[in-house]
C-alpha positions as CSV (number, residue, x, y, z in Angstrom):
1,M,-23.5,-10.8,-6.3
2,L,-20.4,-9.7,-4.4
3,N,-21.0,-8.6,-0.8
4,P,-20.5,-4.9,-0.4
5,S,-16.9,-4.1,0.3
6,A,-17.8,-2.2,3.4
7,D,-19.3,-5.3,5.0
8,R,-16.1,-7.2,4.2
9,L,-13.9,-4.6,5.6
10,G,-16.0,-4.5,8.8
11,T,-15.7,-8.2,9.1
12,V,-11.9,-8.1,8.8
13,L,-11.5,-5.2,11.2
14,D,-13.9,-6.8,13.7
15,F,-11.7,-9.9,13.7
16,A,-8.6,-7.8,14.1
17,Q,-10.1,-5.9,17.0
18,Q,-11.3,-9.0,18.8
19,F,-7.9,-10.6,18.3
20,L,-6.0,-7.5,19.7
21,E,-8.3,-7.4,22.7
22,R,-7.5,-11.0,23.5
23,A,-3.8,-10.9,22.7
24,A,-2.8,-7.6,24.3
25,C,-1.2,-8.0,27.7
26,T,-2.6,-4.8,29.2
27,P,-5.7,-2.7,28.7
28,A,-3.5,0.3,27.8
29,S,-1.8,-1.7,25.0
30,A,-5.1,-3.0,23.7
31,Q,-6.3,0.7,23.6
32,L,-3.2,1.8,21.7
33,L,-3.6,-0.8,19.0
34,A,-7.4,-0.3,18.8
35,E,-6.9,3.4,18.0
36,A,-4.8,2.5,15.0
37,L,-7.5,0.2,13.7
38,A,-10.2,2.8,14.3
39,D,-8.3,5.4,12.4
40,F,-7.6,3.0,9.5
41,E,-11.4,2.4,9.2
42,R,-12.2,6.1,9.3
43,R,-9.8,6.8,6.4
44,A,-10.6,3.7,4.3
45,Q,-13.9,4.9,2.9
46,P,-14.7,1.7,1.0
47,T,-17.0,1.7,-2.0
48,D,-19.1,-1.2,-3.2
49,S,-16.3,-2.4,-5.5
50,Y,-13.2,-1.5,-3.6
51,F,-11.6,-1.1,-0.2
52,P,-7.9,-1.0,0.8
53,P,-5.9,-3.6,-1.1
54,S,-4.1,-4.7,2.1
55,A,-7.4,-6.2,3.3
56,H,-9.3,-6.7,0.0
57,L,-6.6,-8.4,-2.1
58,P,-6.1,-11.5,0.1
59,L,-9.9,-12.1,0.2
60,L,-10.3,-11.8,-3.5
61,V,-7.4,-14.1,-4.4
62,F,-8.7,-16.7,-1.9
63,E,-12.2,-16.3,-3.3
64,S,-10.9,-16.7,-6.8
65,L,-9.4,-20.1,-5.9
66,T,-12.0,-21.4,-3.5
67,G,-15.2,-19.6,-4.3
68,D,-15.6,-18.1,-0.7
69,W,-13.7,-15.3,0.9
70,R,-14.7,-15.9,4.5
71,K,-12.0,-18.4,5.5
72,A,-9.4,-15.8,4.5
73,V,-10.6,-13.2,7.0
74,P,-7.9,-14.0,9.6
75,L,-5.3,-13.6,6.8
76,A,-6.7,-10.3,5.7
77,A,-6.7,-9.1,9.3
78,A,-3.0,-10.0,9.6
79,T,-2.1,-8.3,6.3
80,T,-4.1,-5.2,7.4
81,L,-2.1,-5.0,10.7
82,V,1.1,-5.3,8.7
83,F,0.1,-2.5,6.4
84,I,-0.9,-0.2,9.3
85,G,2.4,-0.9,11.1
86,V,4.5,-0.3,8.0
87,D,2.6,2.9,7.3
88,V,3.2,4.1,10.8
89,L,6.9,3.4,10.7
90,D,7.1,5.0,7.2
91,D,5.7,8.2,8.6
92,L,8.2,8.2,11.4
93,M,11.1,7.6,9.0
94,D,9.9,10.5,6.9
95,G,9.8,12.8,9.9
96,D,6.0,13.0,9.7
97,V,3.5,13.0,12.6
98,S,1.7,9.8,12.3
99,V,-1.9,10.1,11.2
100,H,-2.8,6.9,13.0
101,W,-2.3,8.2,16.5
102,P,-2.9,12.0,16.7
103,G,-1.7,13.3,20.1
104,R,0.2,10.2,21.1
105,P,3.9,10.6,22.0
106,T,6.4,9.4,19.4
107,A,7.7,6.7,21.6
108,E,4.2,5.2,21.9
109,I,3.6,5.5,18.2
110,L,6.9,3.7,17.5
111,L,6.0,0.9,19.9
112,G,2.5,0.5,18.4
113,G,3.8,0.4,14.9
114,A,6.5,-2.2,15.8
115,T,3.9,-4.3,17.6
116,L,1.6,-4.3,14.6
117,I,4.4,-5.6,12.4
118,T,6.4,-7.9,14.6
119,A,3.9,-9.6,16.9
120,A,0.2,-9.4,16.1
121,P,0.2,-10.8,12.5
122,Q,2.5,-13.7,13.5
123,L,0.1,-14.7,16.2
124,I,-2.8,-14.6,13.9
125,L,-1.0,-16.7,11.3
126,A,0.1,-19.2,14.0
127,D,-3.5,-20.0,14.9
128,I,-5.0,-19.7,11.4
129,E,-7.2,-22.6,10.2
130,A,-4.7,-24.6,8.1
131,T,-2.2,-27.4,8.3
132,A,1.1,-26.9,10.2
133,S,2.9,-26.9,6.8
134,V,0.7,-24.1,5.4
135,R,1.1,-22.0,8.6
136,A,4.9,-22.3,8.3
137,R,4.8,-21.3,4.7
138,L,2.7,-18.3,5.5
139,Q,5.2,-17.2,8.2
140,R,8.1,-17.7,5.8
141,L,6.4,-15.7,3.0
142,L,5.7,-12.8,5.3
143,A,9.3,-12.7,6.6
144,Q,10.7,-12.9,3.0
145,G,8.3,-10.1,1.9
146,M,9.3,-7.9,4.8
147,L,12.9,-8.3,3.9
148,E,12.2,-7.2,0.3
149,M,10.1,-4.3,1.6
150,S,12.9,-3.2,3.9
151,G,15.3,-3.0,1.0
152,G,12.8,-0.8,-0.9
153,Q,12.3,1.4,2.1
154,L,16.1,1.8,2.5
155,A,16.4,2.9,-1.1
156,D,13.6,5.4,-0.7
157,I,15.3,6.9,2.4
158,Q,18.6,7.1,0.6
159,N,17.0,8.9,-2.4
160,T,15.5,11.6,-0.1
161,G,16.7,15.1,-0.8
162,R,19.1,14.0,-3.5
163,P,19.6,16.6,-6.3
164,F,18.9,14.1,-9.0
165,V,17.2,10.7,-8.9
166,S,16.1,8.8,-12.0
167,L,12.7,7.5,-12.6
168,G,14.1,4.0,-12.8
169,Q,15.6,4.3,-9.3
170,V,12.3,5.5,-7.9
171,M,10.3,2.8,-9.6
172,D,12.8,0.1,-8.3
173,S,12.1,1.4,-4.8
174,V,8.4,1.4,-5.3
175,E,8.4,-2.1,-6.8
176,A,10.5,-3.4,-3.8
177,K,8.4,-1.6,-1.2
178,S,4.7,-1.2,-2.1
179,G,4.8,-3.8,-4.9
180,A,6.5,-6.4,-2.7
181,M,3.9,-5.9,0.1
182,L,0.9,-6.7,-2.0
183,A,2.7,-9.4,-3.9
184,T,3.4,-11.1,-0.6
185,F,-0.2,-10.7,0.6
186,A,-1.5,-12.2,-2.7
187,E,0.9,-15.1,-2.5
188,M,0.0,-15.8,1.1
189,A,-3.7,-16.1,0.0
190,V,-2.7,-18.6,-2.7
191,V,-0.9,-20.7,-0.1
192,L,-3.8,-20.5,2.4
193,A,-6.2,-21.7,-0.4
194,G,-4.2,-24.9,-0.6
195,A,-2.8,-24.2,-4.1
196,K,0.8,-24.5,-5.2
197,Q,2.4,-21.1,-5.6
198,S,3.9,-22.2,-8.9
199,A,0.4,-23.0,-10.3
200,H,-0.8,-19.5,-9.9
201,P,2.0,-17.0,-10.3
202,E,-0.4,-14.5,-11.8
203,F,-1.8,-13.6,-8.4
204,K,1.6,-12.6,-7.0
205,E,2.3,-10.5,-10.0
206,I,-1.1,-8.9,-9.9
207,G,-0.5,-8.0,-6.3
208,R,2.8,-6.4,-7.2
209,L,1.2,-4.4,-10.0
210,V,-1.6,-3.2,-7.8
211,G,0.9,-2.2,-5.1
212,V,2.9,-0.1,-7.5
213,A,-0.2,1.5,-9.1
214,S,-1.6,2.3,-5.6
215,Q,1.6,4.0,-4.6
216,L,1.7,6.1,-7.7
217,R,-1.8,7.2,-7.1
218,S,-0.9,8.1,-3.5
219,D,2.0,10.1,-4.7
220,C,-0.3,12.1,-7.0
221,R,-2.8,12.7,-4.2
222,D,-0.1,14.0,-2.0
223,L,1.4,16.3,-4.6
224,F,-1.7,17.5,-6.4
225,G,-4.5,17.1,-3.9
226,A,-3.4,17.6,-0.4
227,P,-3.4,21.1,1.2
228,R,0.3,20.6,2.0
229,S,2.5,18.0,0.4
230,R,4.2,15.8,3.0
231,D,6.5,14.4,0.3
232,L,7.7,17.9,-0.6
233,Q,8.2,18.8,3.0
234,N,10.3,15.6,3.6
235,G,12.3,15.9,0.3
236,T,10.9,12.5,-0.9
237,R,11.6,11.9,-4.5
238,T,8.4,10.5,-5.9
239,A,7.6,9.6,-9.5
240,P,6.0,12.9,-10.5
241,I,9.0,14.9,-9.2
242,V,11.6,12.8,-10.9
243,M,9.7,12.8,-14.2
244,R,10.0,16.5,-14.2
245,M,13.7,16.3,-13.3
246,E,14.3,14.1,-16.3
247,Q,12.6,16.6,-18.6
248,L,15.0,19.3,-17.5
249,E,18.5,19.9,-18.6
250,Q,21.1,19.7,-15.8
251,S,21.4,23.4,-15.8
252,G,17.6,23.7,-15.1
253,R,17.5,21.3,-12.2
254,A,19.1,23.6,-9.6
255,A,16.3,26.1,-10.1
256,F,13.7,23.3,-10.0
257,L,15.1,22.1,-6.7
258,K,14.7,25.6,-5.3
259,R,11.1,25.7,-6.5
260,L,10.5,22.3,-4.7
261,Q,11.9,23.8,-1.5
262,R,9.7,26.9,-1.7
263,A,6.6,24.8,-2.5
264,S,7.2,22.7,0.6
265,H,6.2,25.6,2.9
266,D,4.6,28.3,0.6
267,D,1.1,27.9,-0.7
268,C,1.6,30.2,-3.7
269,A,4.8,28.3,-4.6
270,L,2.9,25.0,-4.3
271,T,0.2,26.2,-6.6
272,E,2.8,27.4,-9.2
273,L,4.6,24.0,-9.0
274,R,1.4,22.1,-9.5
275,Q,0.7,24.3,-12.6
276,E,4.2,23.7,-13.9
277,L,3.8,19.9,-13.5
278,I,0.4,19.9,-15.2
279,E,1.6,22.1,-18.1
280,S,4.6,19.7,-18.5
281,N,2.1,16.8,-18.7
282,I,3.6,15.2,-15.7
283,L,0.1,14.3,-14.3
284,G,-0.8,12.8,-17.6
285,D,2.4,10.8,-17.8
286,V,1.9,9.4,-14.3
287,A,-1.7,8.5,-15.2
288,T,-0.5,6.7,-18.3
289,L,2.1,4.8,-16.2
290,I,-0.5,3.7,-13.8
291,E,-2.7,2.6,-16.7
292,L,0.1,0.4,-18.0
293,Y,0.3,-1.3,-14.6
294,C,-3.5,-1.7,-14.6
295,Q,-3.7,-3.1,-18.1
296,T,-0.9,-5.6,-17.4
297,A,-2.8,-6.7,-14.3
298,H,-6.0,-7.1,-16.4
299,Q,-4.1,-9.2,-18.9
300,L,-2.8,-11.5,-16.2
301,L,-6.3,-11.8,-14.8
302,D,-7.7,-12.7,-18.2
303,E,-5.1,-15.4,-18.7
304,G,-5.5,-16.9,-15.2
305,T,-8.1,-19.3,-13.9
306,A,-9.9,-17.1,-11.4
307,S,-13.5,-17.9,-10.6
308,N,-16.2,-15.6,-11.7
309,N,-16.7,-13.7,-8.4
310,G,-13.0,-13.4,-7.7
311,R,-12.3,-12.2,-11.2
312,I,-15.1,-9.5,-11.0
313,G,-13.8,-8.3,-7.6
314,L,-10.1,-8.1,-8.8
315,R,-11.1,-6.4,-12.0
316,N,-13.1,-3.8,-10.0
317,M,-10.2,-3.2,-7.7
318,I,-7.8,-2.7,-10.6
319,N,-10.3,-0.4,-12.4
320,E,-10.5,1.8,-9.3
321,L,-6.7,2.5,-9.6
322,S,-7.0,4.1,-13.1
323,M,-6.6,7.8,-13.3
324,L,-7.3,8.3,-17.0
325,D,-10.8,9.5,-16.4
326,K,-10.1,11.2,-13.0
327,Q,-7.4,13.8,-13.9
328,Q,-9.7,16.8,-13.9
């Protein structure tokens, strides 16, 4: 039996918390970083089969190759800190108030997010139980992944507010940002397990597919489930929005952009926009797109050499991303 995911997440966050307490140079700095971890834990809400891929995926990949997830806890702590830091900076770039540090000044939020990306994970990896060669490869993979993610984030920023963006452009950005993040985390787990990256390319690709599917689900939650859509308020061009754009003739797009603008601050207009997208089958189209990523991930998992426990955990994680039975 797999250990409950909540226990695994608790183990990862306990490690991260203890590391930050040791590594932080001042009590105030330790408190700042601890608040981000505490908020992440509050919002994670793990189930028995799933918790945030930033922590869960490295453990499952490592377990698939070695039979035990515990030695990958430091890696999962490092990837979780990277995820939180990236999420914080993404909020600031979008003009949002960070959900991780409510009430903190923007300067402190920026400092905390940068620290979580640029210092804490690297220190964890520098001391991880592995050979010097493996530690160097982990550092290199993280740096390469961050460069790819930076390119995806830049594309996302440049698409913001544009009158027309194609679905292909949006998906390229998601692949390079969210997809690259989890692909990097999965590949790091392969390296930590002592396996050659070329021997298990399926895990990196599964990570990329899970990252993209997770982002698409997040976009749908923001647009269809949140009281106010942060993406609409910021002019972010997400997959559901650009799918509707592509349905419309050029003459109809100007009116659609006006409806987007009204929906960013008017509850009635947001309700009407949601109804328009549902009647246009946009929600169903996004669910189908997510399912394609999930099924491709399942196929790669079936073709690979994952151990039984690892395969079960990865399959559960992929299944959690499906929206086909969760649209209503």
